[in-house]
C-alpha positions as CSV (number, residue, x, y, z in Angstrom):
1,M,-67.5,96.7,-88.6
2,R,-66.0,93.6,-89.9
3,K,-67.2,91.6,-86.8
4,I,-70.8,92.9,-87.4
5,R,-70.4,91.7,-91.1
6,V,-69.2,88.3,-90.0
7,F,-72.0,88.1,-87.5
8,L,-74.7,88.9,-90.0
9,L,-73.3,86.6,-92.7
10,N,-73.2,83.7,-90.2
11,G,-76.7,84.7,-89.1
12,I,-78.0,84.7,-92.7
13,L,-76.4,81.4,-93.4
14,L,-78.0,79.8,-90.3
15,T,-81.3,81.6,-91.1
16,F,-81.6,80.1,-94.6
17,T,-80.5,76.7,-93.3
18,S,-83.0,76.9,-90.4
19,L,-85.8,78.1,-92.7
20,F,-85.1,75.3,-95.2
21,L,-85.1,72.8,-92.3
22,K,-88.2,74.3,-90.8
23,V,-90.1,74.1,-94.1
24,I,-89.2,70.5,-94.5
25,G,-89.8,69.8,-90.8
26,L,-93.1,71.5,-90.7
27,S,-94.2,69.6,-93.8
28,F,-93.1,66.4,-92.2
29,N,-95.0,67.3,-89.0
30,V,-98.2,68.0,-91.0
31,Y,-97.7,64.6,-92.7
32,I,-97.4,62.9,-89.2
33,T,-100.4,64.8,-87.8
34,N,-102.6,63.8,-90.7
35,I,-101.5,60.1,-90.3
36,I,-101.8,59.6,-86.5
37,G,-104.4,62.3,-85.8
38,A,-104.8,64.9,-83.0
39,E,-104.9,62.2,-80.2
40,G,-101.7,60.5,-81.4
41,I,-100.0,63.9,-81.7
42,G,-101.1,64.7,-78.1
43,L,-99.6,61.4,-76.8
44,F,-96.4,61.9,-78.8
45,S,-96.1,65.5,-77.4
46,L,-96.3,64.1,-73.9
47,I,-93.5,61.6,-74.7
48,M,-91.4,64.5,-76.2
49,S,-91.8,66.5,-73.0
50,V,-90.2,63.6,-71.1
51,Y,-87.6,63.3,-73.9
52,L,-86.7,67.0,-73.7
53,F,-86.2,66.7,-69.9
54,W,-83.6,63.9,-70.3
55,V,-81.9,65.8,-73.1
56,T,-81.5,68.7,-70.7
57,V,-80.0,66.3,-68.1
58,A,-77.6,64.9,-70.8
59,N,-76.6,68.3,-72.1
60,S,-76.2,70.0,-68.7
61,S,-75.5,73.3,-70.5
62,I,-72.2,72.0,-71.7
63,N,-72.8,73.8,-75.1
64,L,-72.9,77.1,-73.2
65,A,-69.6,76.3,-71.5
66,S,-67.9,75.3,-74.8
67,T,-69.2,78.4,-76.5
68,R,-68.2,80.8,-73.8
69,I,-64.8,79.4,-73.0
70,V,-63.7,79.0,-76.6
71,A,-65.0,82.5,-77.6
72,E,-63.1,84.0,-74.6
73,E,-59.9,82.0,-75.3
74,F,-59.9,83.1,-78.9
75,A,-60.5,86.7,-77.8
76,K,-57.4,86.4,-75.7
77,D,-55.5,84.7,-78.5
78,K,-55.1,81.5,-76.5
79,I,-55.9,78.9,-79.2
80,G,-54.1,76.1,-77.3
81,G,-56.4,76.8,-74.3
82,A,-59.5,76.6,-76.5
83,K,-58.4,73.2,-77.9
84,K,-57.9,71.9,-74.4
85,A,-61.2,73.2,-73.2
86,M,-63.0,71.5,-76.1
87,K,-61.4,68.2,-75.4
88,Q,-62.6,68.3,-71.8
89,C,-66.0,69.5,-72.8
90,I,-66.5,66.6,-75.2
91,S,-65.3,64.1,-72.5
92,Y,-67.6,65.6,-69.9
93,S,-70.5,65.5,-72.3
94,L,-70.0,61.8,-73.0
95,I,-70.1,61.1,-69.2
96,L,-73.2,63.2,-68.7
97,G,-74.9,61.5,-71.6
98,I,-74.2,58.0,-70.2
99,C,-75.4,59.1,-66.8
100,A,-78.6,60.5,-68.2
101,S,-79.2,57.3,-70.2
102,T,-78.8,55.1,-67.1
103,L,-81.1,57.2,-65.0
104,L,-83.8,57.2,-67.8
105,I,-83.7,53.4,-68.1
106,L,-84.0,53.1,-64.2
107,F,-87.0,55.5,-64.1
108,S,-88.7,54.4,-67.4
109,S,-91.2,52.1,-65.7
110,P,-92.6,54.7,-63.2
111,I,-92.6,57.3,-65.9
112,S,-94.7,55.1,-68.2
113,K,-97.0,54.0,-65.3
114,Y,-97.6,57.2,-63.5
115,W,-96.8,60.1,-65.9
116,L,-98.4,58.6,-69.0
117,H,-101.1,56.6,-67.1
118,G,-99.9,53.3,-68.7
119,K,-100.9,54.5,-72.2
120,I,-97.5,53.5,-73.6
121,S,-94.8,51.0,-72.7
122,T,-91.2,51.7,-71.7
123,T,-89.8,50.9,-75.2
124,P,-89.7,54.5,-76.4
125,F,-87.7,55.5,-73.3
126,Y,-85.1,52.8,-73.9
127,I,-84.7,54.1,-77.4
128,I,-84.3,57.7,-76.2
129,A,-81.6,56.4,-73.7
130,I,-79.5,55.2,-76.6
131,G,-79.4,58.5,-78.3
132,L,-78.7,60.7,-75.2
133,P,-74.8,60.4,-75.2
134,F,-74.7,61.4,-78.9
135,I,-77.0,64.3,-78.4
136,S,-74.8,65.5,-75.5
137,M,-71.6,65.4,-77.4
138,S,-73.1,67.1,-80.4
139,S,-74.2,69.9,-78.2
140,A,-70.6,70.5,-77.0
141,I,-69.3,70.5,-80.6
142,N,-72.0,72.8,-81.8
143,G,-71.0,75.2,-79.1
144,Y,-67.4,75.2,-80.5
145,F,-68.6,76.0,-84.1
146,S,-70.7,78.8,-82.8
147,A,-67.7,80.2,-80.9
148,V,-65.4,80.1,-83.9
149,K,-68.1,81.5,-86.2
150,R,-68.1,78.5,-88.6
151,V,-71.7,77.7,-88.5
152,S,-71.7,76.2,-92.0
153,K,-70.5,72.9,-90.3
154,T,-73.6,73.0,-88.0
155,A,-75.8,73.7,-91.0
156,I,-74.5,70.7,-92.9
157,T,-75.1,68.3,-90.0
158,Q,-78.6,69.8,-89.4
159,I,-79.6,69.1,-93.0
160,L,-78.2,65.6,-92.9
161,E,-79.9,64.9,-89.6
162,L,-83.3,66.0,-90.8
163,F,-83.3,64.0,-94.0
164,I,-82.1,60.9,-92.2
165,K,-84.8,61.4,-89.6
166,I,-87.5,61.7,-92.3
167,G,-86.3,58.8,-94.3
168,A,-86.0,56.5,-91.3
169,T,-89.3,57.6,-89.8
170,V,-91.3,57.1,-93.0
171,F,-89.8,53.7,-93.4
172,L,-90.5,52.7,-89.8
173,L,-94.1,54.1,-90.0
174,T,-94.9,51.9,-93.0
175,I,-94.0,48.9,-90.8
176,L,-95.2,49.9,-87.4
177,L,-98.2,52.2,-87.9
178,P,-100.8,49.4,-88.5
179,K,-100.0,48.1,-85.0
180,G,-101.4,51.1,-83.3
181,V,-100.6,54.6,-81.9
182,E,-97.9,53.4,-79.5
183,F,-96.0,51.8,-82.3
184,A,-96.4,55.0,-84.4
185,C,-94.7,56.9,-81.5
186,I,-92.0,54.2,-81.3
187,A,-91.3,54.8,-85.1
188,L,-91.0,58.5,-84.5
189,I,-88.6,58.2,-81.6
190,L,-86.5,55.5,-83.3
191,G,-86.2,57.6,-86.5
192,D,-85.0,60.6,-84.3
193,C,-82.5,58.4,-82.5
194,I,-81.0,57.1,-85.7
195,S,-80.6,60.7,-87.1
196,E,-79.0,61.9,-83.9
197,I,-76.3,59.2,-84.1
198,C,-75.6,59.9,-87.8
199,S,-75.5,63.7,-87.1
200,F,-73.0,63.3,-84.3
201,S,-70.7,61.1,-86.5
202,L,-70.5,63.8,-89.2
203,L,-70.2,66.7,-86.7
204,Y,-67.3,65.0,-84.8
205,F,-65.5,64.3,-88.2
206,L,-65.9,68.0,-89.2
207,Y,-64.7,69.1,-85.8
208,L,-61.5,67.0,-86.1
209,L,-60.9,68.5,-89.5
210,D,-61.5,72.0,-88.3
211,K,-59.2,72.0,-85.3
212,R,-56.2,70.9,-87.6
213,R,-56.0,74.5,-88.9
214,Y,-54.7,75.6,-85.5
215,H,-51.0,74.6,-85.0
216,Q,-50.7,75.7,-81.4
217,K,-50.1,72.9,-79.0
218,T,-52.9,72.0,-76.7
219,A,-52.5,73.8,-73.4
220,Q,-51.8,71.8,-70.2
221,K,-54.1,73.8,-68.1
222,S,-57.3,72.2,-66.9
223,Y,-60.5,74.0,-67.6
224,A,-62.6,71.8,-65.4
225,K,-63.3,74.7,-63.0
226,E,-64.3,77.1,-65.8
227,I,-66.6,74.5,-67.4
228,A,-68.2,73.7,-64.0
229,K,-68.5,77.5,-63.1
230,I,-70.4,78.2,-66.3
231,S,-72.4,75.0,-66.8
232,F,-73.2,73.7,-63.3
233,P,-75.3,76.6,-62.1
234,V,-77.2,76.8,-65.4
235,A,-77.5,73.0,-65.4
236,I,-79.1,72.8,-62.0
237,T,-81.6,75.5,-62.9
238,S,-82.1,73.8,-66.3
239,Y,-83.0,70.6,-64.5
240,I,-85.5,72.4,-62.4
241,R,-86.9,74.3,-65.4
242,S,-87.1,71.3,-67.6
243,G,-88.6,69.1,-64.9
244,L,-91.3,71.8,-64.2
245,S,-91.9,72.1,-67.9
246,T,-92.4,68.3,-68.1
247,I,-94.8,68.4,-65.1
248,K,-96.6,71.3,-66.7
249,Q,-97.2,69.4,-70.0
250,M,-98.3,66.2,-68.1
251,I,-100.9,68.0,-66.0
252,I,-102.6,69.8,-68.9
253,P,-104.5,66.7,-70.3
254,H,-105.3,65.6,-66.7
255,N,-106.9,69.0,-65.9
256,L,-108.6,69.1,-69.3
257,E,-110.3,65.8,-68.2
258,K,-111.5,67.6,-65.0
259,S,-113.3,70.1,-67.2
260,G,-115.5,67.3,-68.4
261,L,-113.6,65.9,-71.4
262,S,-112.9,62.3,-72.0
263,C,-109.2,61.2,-71.9
264,E,-109.2,60.9,-75.7
265,S,-110.7,64.3,-76.2
266,A,-108.3,65.9,-73.7
267,L,-105.3,64.4,-75.6
268,A,-106.8,65.6,-78.9
269,Q,-107.4,69.2,-77.8
270,Y,-103.9,69.3,-76.2
271,G,-102.5,67.9,-79.5
272,I,-104.3,70.7,-81.4
273,I,-102.5,73.5,-79.5
274,Q,-99.2,71.7,-78.7
275,G,-98.7,69.7,-81.8
276,M,-100.4,71.9,-84.5
277,V,-100.8,75.6,-83.4
278,M,-97.5,76.1,-81.5
279,P,-95.3,74.7,-84.3
280,L,-96.9,77.1,-86.8
281,L,-96.4,80.1,-84.5
282,N,-92.8,79.1,-83.8
283,F,-92.0,78.3,-87.5
284,P,-91.1,81.9,-88.5
285,M,-88.8,82.1,-85.5
286,S,-86.2,80.3,-87.8
287,F,-85.3,83.8,-89.0
288,I,-84.7,85.0,-85.5
289,A,-83.3,81.9,-83.7
290,S,-80.2,81.7,-85.9
291,F,-79.1,85.3,-84.9
292,S,-80.2,84.5,-81.4
293,S,-77.8,81.6,-81.0
294,L,-74.9,83.7,-82.5
295,L,-75.6,86.5,-80.1
296,I,-74.1,84.5,-77.2
297,P,-70.5,84.4,-78.4
298,E,-70.8,87.8,-80.0
299,I,-72.1,89.6,-76.9
300,S,-69.6,87.6,-74.8
301,Y,-66.7,88.9,-77.0
302,Y,-67.8,92.5,-76.5
303,Y,-68.4,91.9,-72.8
304,V,-64.9,90.6,-72.2
305,K,-63.5,93.6,-74.1
306,Q,-65.9,95.9,-72.0
307,D,-67.1,97.4,-75.3
308,M,-70.5,98.6,-74.3
309,I,-70.9,100.8,-77.4
310,G,-70.5,97.7,-79.6
311,I,-73.1,95.9,-77.5
312,Q,-75.5,98.8,-77.9
313,K,-75.1,98.9,-81.7
314,I,-75.9,95.1,-81.9
315,L,-78.9,95.5,-79.6
316,Q,-80.4,98.4,-81.5
317,R,-80.2,96.7,-84.8
318,I,-81.3,93.2,-83.7
319,F,-84.3,94.6,-81.7
320,K,-85.5,96.8,-84.5
321,I,-85.4,94.0,-87.1
322,T,-86.9,91.4,-84.7
323,S,-89.8,93.7,-83.8
324,I,-90.6,94.6,-87.4
325,F,-90.4,91.0,-88.4
326,S,-92.5,89.7,-85.5
327,I,-95.3,92.2,-86.1
328,G,-95.3,91.2,-89.8
329,V,-95.8,87.6,-88.8
330,I,-98.6,88.6,-86.5
331,G,-100.3,90.2,-89.4
332,I,-100.1,87.0,-91.5
333,F,-101.6,84.8,-88.7
334,L,-104.1,87.5,-87.7
335,F,-105.6,88.0,-91.2
336,F,-105.2,84.5,-92.7
337,S,-105.5,82.1,-89.8
338,Q,-108.5,80.2,-91.1
339,E,-107.1,79.8,-94.7
340,L,-103.7,78.7,-93.2
341,S,-105.4,76.1,-91.0
342,V,-107.3,74.6,-93.9
343,A,-104.4,74.7,-96.3
344,I,-101.9,73.1,-93.9
345,Y,-104.0,70.7,-91.8
346,Y,-107.1,70.3,-94.1
347,S,-109.3,71.3,-91.2
348,N,-110.4,74.5,-89.4
349,E,-109.9,73.2,-85.9
350,S,-106.7,75.0,-85.2
351,S,-107.8,78.4,-86.7
352,P,-109.4,79.8,-83.5
353,F,-106.3,79.1,-81.5
354,L,-104.0,80.6,-84.1
355,L,-106.1,83.8,-84.0
356,L,-106.1,83.9,-80.2
357,L,-102.4,83.2,-79.7
358,C,-100.7,85.1,-82.6
359,P,-100.5,88.4,-80.7
360,L,-98.0,86.7,-78.4
361,I,-95.5,86.2,-81.3
362,L,-93.9,89.6,-80.6
363,L,-93.2,88.7,-77.0
364,M,-92.1,85.2,-77.8
365,Y,-89.6,86.2,-80.5
366,L,-88.2,89.2,-78.5
367,D,-87.8,87.0,-75.4
368,N,-85.8,84.5,-77.4
369,I,-83.4,87.2,-78.4
370,I,-83.2,88.7,-74.9
371,D,-82.4,85.4,-73.3
372,S,-79.4,84.9,-75.6
373,I,-78.2,88.4,-74.9
374,L,-78.4,87.9,-71.2
375,K,-76.4,84.6,-71.5
376,G,-73.7,86.4,-73.4
377,L,-73.6,89.0,-70.6
378,N,-73.0,86.1,-68.1
379,K,-76.5,86.3,-66.7
380,Q,-77.5,82.8,-67.6
381,V,-78.4,82.0,-64.0
382,S,-80.8,85.0,-63.9
383,V,-82.4,83.7,-67.2
384,M,-83.0,80.3,-65.7
385,F,-84.5,81.7,-62.5
386,C,-86.8,83.8,-64.6
387,N,-87.9,80.7,-66.5
388,I,-88.4,78.7,-63.3
389,L,-90.6,81.4,-61.9
390,D,-92.5,81.4,-65.2
391,L,-93.0,77.6,-64.9
392,F,-94.3,77.8,-61.3
393,T,-96.7,80.5,-62.4
394,S,-97.8,78.4,-65.4
395,I,-98.5,75.3,-63.3
396,L,-100.5,77.4,-60.9
397,A,-102.5,78.9,-63.8
398,I,-103.2,75.4,-65.2
399,L,-104.5,74.2,-61.9
400,I,-106.7,77.3,-61.5
401,F,-108.0,77.9,-65.1
402,V,-108.0,74.7,-67.1
403,P,-110.5,72.7,-64.9
404,H,-112.9,75.6,-65.2
405,F,-112.4,76.9,-68.7
406,G,-111.1,73.8,-70.5
407,I,-108.9,74.4,-73.5
408,Y,-109.4,78.2,-73.2
409,G,-107.9,78.0,-69.7
410,Y,-104.8,76.6,-71.3
411,V,-104.8,79.6,-73.7
412,I,-105.0,81.9,-70.6
413,M,-102.0,80.1,-69.1
414,I,-100.0,80.6,-72.2
415,F,-100.7,84.4,-72.1
416,I,-99.8,84.7,-68.5
417,S,-96.5,82.7,-69.1
418,E,-95.3,84.7,-72.1
419,I,-96.2,88.1,-70.6
420,L,-94.5,87.3,-67.3
421,N,-91.4,85.9,-68.9
422,F,-90.9,88.8,-71.3
423,S,-91.5,91.4,-68.6
424,I,-88.8,90.1,-66.3
425,S,-86.3,89.5,-69.2
426,I,-86.6,93.0,-70.6
427,Q,-86.3,94.5,-67.1
428,Q,-83.1,92.5,-66.5
429,L,-81.6,93.6,-69.9
430,Y,-82.4,97.3,-69.2
431,H,-80.8,97.1,-65.8
432,I,-77.5,95.9,-67.3
433,T,-77.3,97.8,-70.6
434,K,-79.7,100.7,-70.2
435,F,-81.0,99.8,-73.7
436,H,-83.7,102.1,-74.9
437,F,-86.7,100.3,-76.5
438,D,-87.9,102.6,-79.3
439,I,-91.7,102.2,-79.0
440,W,-92.5,104.4,-82.0
441,N,-90.3,102.6,-84.5
442,F,-90.4,99.1,-82.9
443,L,-94.1,98.9,-82.3
444,I,-96.4,101.7,-83.5
445,R,-95.2,102.1,-87.1
446,P,-95.0,98.3,-87.7
447,F,-98.5,97.8,-86.3
448,A,-99.9,100.7,-88.4
449,S,-98.1,99.2,-91.4
450,I,-99.8,95.7,-91.1
451,L,-103.3,97.4,-90.8
452,L,-102.7,99.6,-93.8
453,S,-101.3,96.6,-95.8
454,Y,-104.4,94.5,-95.1
455,F,-106.7,97.4,-95.8
456,L,-105.0,97.9,-99.2
457,L,-105.0,94.2,-99.9
458,Q,-108.8,94.2,-99.8
459,S,-108.8,96.3,-103.0
460,F,-107.2,93.4,-104.9
461,S,-109.4,90.7,-106.5
462,F,-108.3,87.1,-106.5
463,F,-110.0,84.8,-109.0
464,M,-107.9,81.7,-108.4
465,I,-109.3,78.2,-109.0
466,N,-106.8,76.8,-106.5
467,S,-107.4,78.1,-103.0
468,F,-103.8,77.4,-102.0
469,V,-102.4,79.5,-104.8
470,S,-104.7,82.3,-103.9
471,L,-103.6,82.2,-100.3
472,V,-99.9,82.2,-101.3
473,L,-100.5,85.2,-103.5
474,K,-102.4,87.1,-100.8
475,I,-99.7,86.5,-98.2
476,T,-96.9,87.5,-100.8
477,I,-98.7,90.8,-101.7
478,F,-99.4,91.5,-98.0
479,I,-95.7,91.1,-97.1
480,L,-94.6,93.3,-100.0
481,L,-97.1,96.0,-99.0
482,Y,-95.9,95.7,-95.4
483,L,-92.3,96.2,-96.3
484,C,-93.2,99.2,-98.5
485,F,-95.0,100.9,-95.6
486,I,-92.2,100.0,-93.2
487,F,-89.6,101.8,-95.4
488,L,-91.9,104.7,-96.2
489,S,-92.7,105.3,-92.5
490,G,-89.0,105.3,-91.7
491,A,-89.3,102.4,-89.2
492,L,-86.6,100.6,-91.2
493,T,-83.9,102.3,-93.2
494,K,-81.1,101.1,-95.6
495,K,-78.6,101.7,-92.8
496,D,-80.4,99.1,-90.6
497,I,-80.0,96.3,-93.2
498,K,-76.6,97.3,-94.5
499,F,-73.6,95.2,-93.4
């Protein structure tokens, strides 16, 4: 019971931190979108897809290795071994980061010429290369703090990183924005690089302080084989997955042009979904992602102990809360998509896509949870193969649907991708844990509750001069009504939220 309480407290801390960061981050993204426009956001999204690939190469799943090994060593009361493993993880992450930086510099010219069609120079990629070693080492240390359940350290560095990023980016944009879209993208990348370096500096300092509490001598044993055994298979599949993901993002604007759009219009429509709609749909996942990251060491701990009853209790609670939360979020986007689009982006262009894509929220959020559970059950390779299959299918769907249906072909691809990924993941989880998904309490009652809440909301009158205040009030009342119906229907009980 105490472990569940610690897990929930850490999850709540990370959730509020993540929510705070997401609110600030989303507001900042809206600010950026309104400054550089949909076309600029589309171009920046393409650069970020390249960025994320090289971050994957730099990390090489070293964070998963540090989390798993440290959690298992603590479970065995081998603190000296955990210290040795972390020392080696940080060293390897530095080497991996330097190798990734070198490769990116070597390939920056062809990436700019062939992948981005010469629309941007190699400068942003040189800047990205500088930050990769720091990102890699931060990943290893974050894995340590997750394993020892002191996520407050991670929270502090995340807050610092975001504010430094915002401050640096705004300052750089005032200088570089008048020179064009490319320089605006350079400002965004440089601001991110500066924040990553500062974040690592604080994170490493906190790590040095934290490990002083353990007086056991560092073990002499080498953990190189354990690190490689955990990270290498996942890293290889991660490279494939991230590479395919980058290719997928690159071919979307190209195939939109085949549907009859100009290059600028293709980038703009791509920017609407990738840079405006998806961040909104993913924003509420802050409540889920924090618990998701903590599930890896938690499930790993119970798995080492072969405590399947403990795993079942965690799954039952986390699935119920995630389903109820996700369906509530679907209700907000389903009934208020137009008002949200106007309030956030001062235009209605993202509203149709918010309405079309919001039903996928349930699958997206649950799949995020399932992936973390499977990683904790030592099925990280299976997770990666599932993601690789999903990406191959997505690329095929883009090539088939986007040239014929334009941006709505992209929407079809997203549906195919999310449904396939979730179906495979839930099947894998059931095969291992025999977990029973309660359709009545996880789906039917919550969906009935959002419909009843919206129906009852129509009886309220809103005579607000300010449309934004009116929207906030509507959503607040909708949420309160939804929670009332959820408890009245018995879908959620006091026992489910007690810890």
